[in-house]
Structures are given as structure tokens and as C-alpha cells.
TORKOL-4160 file (C-alpha; in steps of 0.2 Angstrom, whole numbers, padded with zeros to 4 digits, m for minus):
177
<pt num="1" X="1045" Y="m0442" Z="0395"/>
<pt num="2" X="1045" Y="m0442" Z="0375"/>
<pt num="3" X="1027" Y="m0446" Z="0374"/>
<pt num="4" X="1020" Y="m0432" Z="0383"/>
<pt num="5" X="1033" Y="m0421" Z="0373"/>
<pt num="6" X="1027" Y="m0428" Z="0357"/>
<pt num="7" X="1008" Y="m0424" Z="0362"/>
<pt num="8" X="1012" Y="m0406" Z="0367"/>
<pt num="9" X="1023" Y="m0404" Z="0350"/>
<pt num="10" X="1008" Y="m0412" Z="0339"/>
<pt num="11" X="0995" Y="m0400" Z="0348"/>
<pt num="12" X="1007" Y="m0386" Z="0345"/>
<pt num="13" X="1007" Y="m0389" Z="0327"/>
<pt num="14" X="0989" Y="m0392" Z="0325"/>
<pt num="15" X="0986" Y="m0374" Z="0333"/>
<pt num="16" X="0999" Y="m0367" Z="0321"/>
<pt num="17" X="0991" Y="m0375" Z="0307"/>
<pt num="18" X="0974" Y="m0369" Z="0311"/>
<pt num="19" X="0982" Y="m0351" Z="0315"/>
<pt num="20" X="0991" Y="m0352" Z="0298"/>
<pt num="21" X="0975" Y="m0355" Z="0289"/>
<pt num="22" X="0966" Y="m0341" Z="0297"/>
<pt num="23" X="0981" Y="m0329" Z="0293"/>
<pt num="24" X="0979" Y="m0336" Z="0275"/>
<pt num="25" X="0960" Y="m0332" Z="0274"/>
<pt num="26" X="0957" Y="m0317" Z="0285"/>
<pt num="27" X="0941" Y="m0311" Z="0276"/>
<pt num="28" X="0933" Y="m0328" Z="0275"/>
<pt num="29" X="0937" Y="m0331" Z="0294"/>
<pt num="30" X="0931" Y="m0313" Z="0298"/>
<pt num="31" X="0914" Y="m0318" Z="0289"/>
<pt num="32" X="0913" Y="m0334" Z="0297"/>
<pt num="33" X="0915" Y="m0326" Z="0314"/>
<pt num="34" X="0903" Y="m0314" Z="0310"/>
<pt num="35" X="0890" Y="m0326" Z="0305"/>
<pt num="36" X="0891" Y="m0336" Z="0321"/>
<pt num="37" X="0889" Y="m0319" Z="0331"/>
<pt num="38" X="0875" Y="m0312" Z="0321"/>
<pt num="39" X="0867" Y="m0328" Z="0320"/>
<pt num="40" X="0865" Y="m0329" Z="0338"/>
<pt num="41" X="0860" Y="m0311" Z="0340"/>
<pt num="42" X="0847" Y="m0312" Z="0327"/>
<pt num="43" X="0838" Y="m0327" Z="0331"/>
<pt num="44" X="0839" Y="m0322" Z="0349"/>
<pt num="45" X="0831" Y="m0306" Z="0344"/>
<pt num="46" X="0818" Y="m0314" Z="0334"/>
<pt num="47" X="0813" Y="m0326" Z="0348"/>
<pt num="48" X="0812" Y="m0311" Z="0360"/>
<pt num="49" X="0800" Y="m0301" Z="0351"/>
<pt num="50" X="0782" Y="m0307" Z="0356"/>
<pt num="51" X="0772" Y="m0315" Z="0343"/>
<pt num="52" X="0759" Y="m0301" Z="0344"/>
<pt num="53" X="0772" Y="m0289" Z="0339"/>
<pt num="54" X="0778" Y="m0297" Z="0324"/>
<pt num="55" X="0767" Y="m0284" Z="0314"/>
<pt num="56" X="0775" Y="m0270" Z="0323"/>
<pt num="57" X="0784" Y="m0256" Z="0313"/>
<pt num="58" X="0789" Y="m0239" Z="0320"/>
<pt num="59" X="0783" Y="m0229" Z="0305"/>
<pt num="60" X="0772" Y="m0233" Z="0289"/>
<pt num="61" X="0788" Y="m0232" Z="0279"/>
<pt num="62" X="0797" Y="m0245" Z="0289"/>
<pt num="63" X="0797" Y="m0265" Z="0287"/>
<pt num="64" X="0786" Y="m0274" Z="0300"/>
<pt num="65" X="0797" Y="m0285" Z="0311"/>
<pt num="66" X="0790" Y="m0301" Z="0303"/>
<pt num="67" X="0795" Y="m0293" Z="0286"/>
<pt num="68" X="0814" Y="m0291" Z="0293"/>
<pt num="69" X="0814" Y="m0309" Z="0299"/>
<pt num="70" X="0808" Y="m0316" Z="0282"/>
<pt num="71" X="0819" Y="m0302" Z="0273"/>
<pt num="72" X="0834" Y="m0309" Z="0284"/>
<pt num="73" X="0830" Y="m0327" Z="0280"/>
<pt num="74" X="0829" Y="m0325" Z="0261"/>
<pt num="75" X="0845" Y="m0314" Z="0259"/>
<pt num="76" X="0854" Y="m0327" Z="0269"/>
<pt num="77" X="0850" Y="m0340" Z="0256"/>
<pt num="78" X="0854" Y="m0330" Z="0241"/>
<pt num="79" X="0870" Y="m0321" Z="0247"/>
<pt num="80" X="0878" Y="m0336" Z="0256"/>
<pt num="81" X="0873" Y="m0347" Z="0241"/>
<pt num="82" X="0882" Y="m0335" Z="0229"/>
<pt num="83" X="0897" Y="m0333" Z="0241"/>
<pt num="84" X="0899" Y="m0352" Z="0242"/>
<pt num="85" X="0895" Y="m0356" Z="0225"/>
<pt num="86" X="0883" Y="m0369" Z="0233"/>
<pt num="87" X="0864" Y="m0371" Z="0228"/>
<pt num="88" X="0854" Y="m0366" Z="0243"/>
<pt num="89" X="0842" Y="m0380" Z="0248"/>
<pt num="90" X="0823" Y="m0379" Z="0244"/>
<pt num="91" X="0815" Y="m0370" Z="0260"/>
<pt num="92" X="0795" Y="m0368" Z="0264"/>
<pt num="93" X="0790" Y="m0352" Z="0259"/>
<pt num="94" X="0787" Y="m0339" Z="0274"/>
<pt num="95" X="0778" Y="m0323" Z="0274"/>
<pt num="96" X="0777" Y="m0310" Z="0287"/>
<pt num="97" X="0761" Y="m0315" Z="0294"/>
<pt num="98" X="0766" Y="m0333" Z="0298"/>
<pt num="99" X="0766" Y="m0339" Z="0315"/>
<pt num="100" X="0782" Y="m0333" Z="0325"/>
<pt num="101" X="0788" Y="m0349" Z="0328"/>
<pt num="102" X="0787" Y="m0355" Z="0309"/>
<pt num="103" X="0797" Y="m0336" Z="0306"/>
<pt num="104" X="0811" Y="m0340" Z="0320"/>
<pt num="105" X="0813" Y="m0358" Z="0314"/>
<pt num="106" X="0816" Y="m0350" Z="0295"/>
<pt num="107" X="0828" Y="m0338" Z="0300"/>
<pt num="108" X="0838" Y="m0351" Z="0311"/>
<pt num="109" X="0838" Y="m0362" Z="0297"/>
<pt num="110" X="0845" Y="m0349" Z="0285"/>
<pt num="111" X="0859" Y="m0346" Z="0297"/>
<pt num="112" X="0862" Y="m0364" Z="0297"/>
<pt num="113" X="0864" Y="m0365" Z="0279"/>
<pt num="114" X="0876" Y="m0349" Z="0280"/>
<pt num="115" X="0887" Y="m0358" Z="0293"/>
<pt num="116" X="0889" Y="m0374" Z="0282"/>
<pt num="117" X="0891" Y="m0365" Z="0267"/>
<pt num="118" X="0903" Y="m0352" Z="0273"/>
<pt num="119" X="0913" Y="m0365" Z="0281"/>
<pt num="120" X="0921" Y="m0370" Z="0265"/>
<pt num="121" X="0925" Y="m0353" Z="0258"/>
<pt num="122" X="0942" Y="m0345" Z="0258"/>
<pt num="123" X="0951" Y="m0330" Z="0252"/>
<pt num="124" X="0957" Y="m0337" Z="0235"/>
<pt num="125" X="0944" Y="m0330" Z="0224"/>
<pt num="126" X="0938" Y="m0314" Z="0232"/>
<pt num="127" X="0939" Y="m0305" Z="0215"/>
<pt num="128" X="0927" Y="m0318" Z="0206"/>
<pt num="129" X="0911" Y="m0311" Z="0199"/>
<pt num="130" X="0896" Y="m0320" Z="0209"/>
<pt num="131" X="0877" Y="m0317" Z="0206"/>
<pt num="132" X="0868" Y="m0303" Z="0217"/>
<pt num="133" X="0851" Y="m0298" Z="0217"/>
<pt num="134" X="0841" Y="m0294" Z="0201"/>
<pt num="135" X="0852" Y="m0302" Z="0189"/>
<pt num="136" X="0867" Y="m0290" Z="0194"/>
<pt num="137" X="0885" Y="m0295" Z="0198"/>
<pt num="138" X="0897" Y="m0292" Z="0212"/>
<pt num="139" X="0914" Y="m0297" Z="0217"/>
<pt num="140" X="0915" Y="m0312" Z="0230"/>
<pt num="141" X="0924" Y="m0301" Z="0242"/>
<pt num="142" X="0911" Y="m0286" Z="0240"/>
<pt num="143" X="0896" Y="m0299" Z="0244"/>
<pt num="144" X="0905" Y="m0304" Z="0259"/>
<pt num="145" X="0906" Y="m0287" Z="0265"/>
<pt num="146" X="0889" Y="m0282" Z="0260"/>
<pt num="147" X="0882" Y="m0299" Z="0269"/>
<pt num="148" X="0891" Y="m0293" Z="0285"/>
<pt num="149" X="0884" Y="m0275" Z="0283"/>
<pt num="150" X="0867" Y="m0283" Z="0280"/>
<pt num="151" X="0867" Y="m0293" Z="0297"/>
<pt num="152" X="0873" Y="m0277" Z="0307"/>
<pt num="153" X="0861" Y="m0266" Z="0298"/>
<pt num="154" X="0847" Y="m0278" Z="0303"/>
<pt num="155" X="0852" Y="m0282" Z="0320"/>
<pt num="156" X="0852" Y="m0264" Z="0324"/>
<pt num="157" X="0834" Y="m0263" Z="0317"/>
<pt num="158" X="0828" Y="m0277" Z="0327"/>
<pt num="159" X="0836" Y="m0269" Z="0343"/>
<pt num="160" X="0827" Y="m0254" Z="0340"/>
<pt num="161" X="0812" Y="m0263" Z="0337"/>
<pt num="162" X="0813" Y="m0272" Z="0353"/>
<pt num="163" X="0818" Y="m0257" Z="0363"/>
<pt num="164" X="0802" Y="m0248" Z="0356"/>
<pt num="165" X="0792" Y="m0261" Z="0364"/>
<pt num="166" X="0800" Y="m0261" Z="0380"/>
<pt num="167" X="0812" Y="m0276" Z="0377"/>
<pt num="168" X="0830" Y="m0278" Z="0379"/>
<pt num="169" X="0840" Y="m0284" Z="0363"/>
<pt num="170" X="0851" Y="m0300" Z="0367"/>
<pt num="171" X="0867" Y="m0290" Z="0367"/>
<pt num="172" X="0861" Y="m0278" Z="0380"/>
<pt num="173" X="0855" Y="m0293" Z="0391"/>
<pt num="174" X="0873" Y="m0302" Z="0388"/>
<pt num="175" X="0883" Y="m0285" Z="0390"/>
<pt num="176" X="0892" Y="m0287" Z="0374"/>
<pt num="177" X="0891" Y="m0292" Z="0355"/>
């Protein structure tokens, strides 16, 4: 009787520890959760768009779908690297004109890096200054929010591009984000 009770107590203790860590790091935990969700959404959106539509853009002023994918991949490496204080790995250069499979792989790889890098981030240094684009600085917390906003913005963009081409975005197929 004591062994099952001890196992139950250990399990409850472990769950309490995990819940405690999440409560101590609500910003980092929220970003990690957003990374998992948006990685799925954006990679599935990139996979859904037909290869011959990667040059599509609704208006001349907008990015092509392929450019959205390369922009996201590059942004992921830069921002996740800055947030985590970890150098981004060397990656093969991609262009919007590259084949779809290469672009989807590059996007997936960038999210894999983000997932790995963000796993070690906590809320202890949210006010620290970190590199942003073009030599600018930003607080780590501000950059974490900007990254989540960027993912949401570009998923919305990808979803619109898909719909304008008669395709359902991944969240519409699943019925939820």
C-alpha cells in the first residue's frame, strides 16, 4: 500500500514542480507555447500552398508567398538567437525562387532552432537589452512579444494567400488554432 502512495506522491510533486516553473516564467512559457502552435500552423501553411503559387502575391506591393517563407525563416533564426543568447547555426541560403521543398525545409528548420533555443529561456532577464535588427537594441521581453506578433502576422498573411488561391489554411481545416 505504501509503494503506490509513494509513486502517487512523487507524481504530484513532479507536476507541482512543473506548474511552479511555469508560474515563475509566464512570459517564456507563453512564447514556448506560441512557438509550438505557430510552427505547426506556418509549416503546414507552407506545405499547403502549391509549388506553382510560391510566386503569388495579391498586390504588387506585397511579398510573394515564397518571400514570406524566407522572411519568416530568417527572422526566426535572428530573433530566437537574440532572445536565447545562443548563436544561430549556419544554414543554407534560401531565396524565394528556390523549390518549395527547400523553402518548407528551411522554415521547419528555423522553427526547430527556435524550439530548442527557447526551451532554455526564462523570465529572469526580460529587461536585458538584446540585439535587434539593423544594430538596434530591444529588451528581451519586448523581442519575445515582437516574435509572437510576427508569427501571428505572417500566419494571417499566409492564410489569406491560401484562401485567395481557393485553399483552406491549416487552422480552418482543424477548426481551431
